[in-house]
N, C-alpha and C positions, 0 to 999 in steps of 0.2 A: 281162333276161338272167338266167340262173340257173346257178350252178355247184355241183356236188355232189361230195363226196369220200366213197367207201366203202371201208373196209378191213375185212379178215377174214383169219383164219388157217386154213388147211386142214391136215388130217392128211397126213403124208408120203405115204401110199399113194394120196391123191387129187390130188396135184400134177399129174401127167401128164393125167389126165381133166379137171381144171379147165382146164388149158392148152388142151386140145383144144376144150372147150366155148367158151372165150373166142375162139379162132380162128374157130369157127363163127359166133358172133353178129357178130364184127367183119367177117366176109365180107359179111354182110347189111348191116351199118351202113354199109360203104363204098358201098353202092348208093343211099344217101340223100344229098340235097343237102348238101355240105359247108359251105355258107353258113349252114345252120340249127342245126348242132350240131358240137361236138368231143367225142371220147371216146378216152381213152388209159388203158392199164392198165400198172401197174408191178409188178415182183416185188421185194420188199424184201430186204435183205441176209441175212435168216435163211433164204431160199430157200423159205418156205412161207406168207408173208403177202403178200397181193395188195392193191394200192390202185388203185381205179378213179377217174378224175377226169373229170367230164363237164360240159360247157357247153352250155347250150340257149338258143336265142334267145327262147323263151318256153314257157309251160307245155303248150301244144298240142303242139309238137314233141317235148317231153320224154315226154308220154303216148303219142304215136305211136311213138317210138323204143322205149320200154321195154315196149310190147305186142308187139313182133316175137317170133314163136314161138321162134326160136333163143335169144333173150335169156331168155324166161320158162323155157325148159328149163334153161339154164344156172343160173338163180337156184334152181330146184327141186332140181336135182341137187347144187348147192353146199350148200344148207341141209340136205338129206337126208344128206349125206356125213359129219356129225357134226363141225362146226366146232369149233376149239379156241376156246371162248368164243362170242360172237355177233358178227355183223357190225356195224359202227359207220358210221352216216350222219351226214354233217355238211354243212350248207349253207354255202358260202363266200361272202363279199362281196369283190368286186374292189375293190382300192385302186389299183393302178397295174399297167402292163404295158409292156414294151419293144416291143410289136407290137399290131396290132389282133387282138382275140381272136376275133371272129367277123366275117369279111368274105368 
């Protein structure tokens, strides 16, 4: 199992477009088996910093999910929008959970 956290801050004029792009790839993600991965996106309190938290059963499903066209379009447009700083990618190690993470 692999869990990844990505955070980034967009410029105020890109917030709506970023949300639209997220909605697009999430629609496609919902068509994939929910037992193989989980993907959630949060908007932080400043209203312009997004946090993506994804958990994958294995590297193969991660590669498959991240290759979906709507997701690659989201990434490209996000990066081309002129982020405030750069996006930060962190791999997390599960210590404990009150529920089964991938079932």
